[in-house]
C-alpha positions in Angstrom: -8.4 -8.2 5.8 -11.6 -9.9 4.7 -13.8 -8.5 7.4 -12.2 -5.0 7.4 -12.5 -4.4 3.6 -16.3 -5.0 3.8 -16.7 -1.8 6.0 -18.1 0.3 3.3 -17.9 3.6 5.0 -14.3 3.2 6.2 -12.4 6.3 5.0 -9.0 5.9 6.7 -7.2 2.9 8.0 -4.1 2.7 10.1 -2.5 -0.8 10.4 0.3 -0.5 13.1 2.7 -3.0 14.3 0.7 -6.1 15.6 -2.6 -5.2 14.1 -1.7 -7.4 11.1 0.7 -10.3 11.7 0.5 -12.3 8.4 3.1 -12.5 5.7 0.7 -11.8 2.9 -2.1 -9.1 2.7 -4.8 -9.2 0.0 -7.1 -6.2 -0.8 -9.8 -8.0 -2.7 -11.9 -6.9 -5.7 -14.5 -4.5 -4.4 -12.9 -4.1 -1.0 -12.5 -0.9 0.8 -14.8 1.0 -1.5 -14.6 4.3 0.3 -11.1 4.2 1.7 -9.1 7.3 1.0 -5.9 6.8 3.2 -4.2 3.6 4.1 -1.1 3.7 6.5 0.9 0.7 7.3 3.7 1.3 9.6 5.9 -1.4 11.2 4.3 -4.5 9.8 7.5 -6.5 10.2 6.1 -9.8 9.0 4.5 -8.5 5.7 6.3 -9.9 2.7 3.5 -9.5 0.0 0.8 -6.9 -0.6 -1.7 -7.8 -3.3 -4.1 -5.1 -4.7 -6.7 -6.8 -6.7 -8.4 -4.9 -9.6 -11.3 -2.7 -8.2 -10.0 -2.8 -4.7 -9.4 0.5 -2.9 -11.2 2.4 -5.8 -11.0 5.7 -4.0 -7.5 5.5 -2.3 -5.6 8.8 -2.6 -2.8 8.1 -0.1 -0.8 5.0 0.6 1.9 5.2 3.4 4.3 2.2 4.0 6.8 2.6 6.9 9.5 0.3 7.9 8.0 -2.8 6.5 11.4 -4.3 5.8 10.2 -7.8 4.9 8.0 -6.4 2.1 9.3 -7.5 -1.3 6.2 -7.8 -3.4 3.6 -5.2 -4.1 1.3 -6.6 -6.8 -1.4 -4.5 -8.4 -0.1 -1.0 -7.8 -1.4 -0.1 -11.2 -4.9 -0.8 -10.0 -4.9 2.3 -7.8 -6.3 4.6 -10.4 -7.0 7.5 -8.0 -3.7 7.3 -6.0 -2.1 10.8 -5.6 0.6 10.2 -3.0 2.8 7.3 -2.1 4.8 7.6 1.0 7.7 5.1 1.7 9.9 5.4 4.7 12.8 3.1 5.6 12.0 0.6 2.9 14.7 -1.6 1.1 16.6 -0.2 -1.8 15.2 -3.1 -3.9 11.6 -2.3 -3.1 12.2 1.4 -3.8 13.8 0.6 -7.2 10.7 -1.6 -8.0 8.3 1.2 -7.1 10.2 3.8 -9.1 10.2 1.5 -12.2 6.4 0.9 -11.8 5.8 4.8 -11.4 7.7 5.5 -14.7 5.4 2.9 -16.4 2.1 3.8 -14.9 1.8 7.4 -13.3 3.6 10.3 -14.7 2.2 12.7 -12.0 2.2 10.5 -8.9 3.9 12.2 -6.0 6.3 9.6 -4.3 7.9 10.7 -1.1 10.8 8.5 -0.2 12.5 8.9 3.3 15.5 6.7 3.8 18.3 6.7 6.5 20.9 5.6 4.1 
């Protein structure tokens, strides 16, 4: 992510399957300054997503699909412009954590949860 997040004009990013194979992903301070949409399907090895303060300052949509190893999402409260969070086939524990965070931080955030269970 260190190189990608320096692409200042990037508006949309789709990280699929083998495009990211690490267990921890960090969006650093000042990273992705123009990114509006981030979609992350099938990142099976991802266990932790860290969103540092002042990263993704214009993000309006975040979609996470079937990242079943993802347990920790730190810094969600830093996404001040986020309007829509889409979660599909995520663990019940992860969903519960997100819903708890939503209650504390965003009253008006639209969260779309799609689960097979």
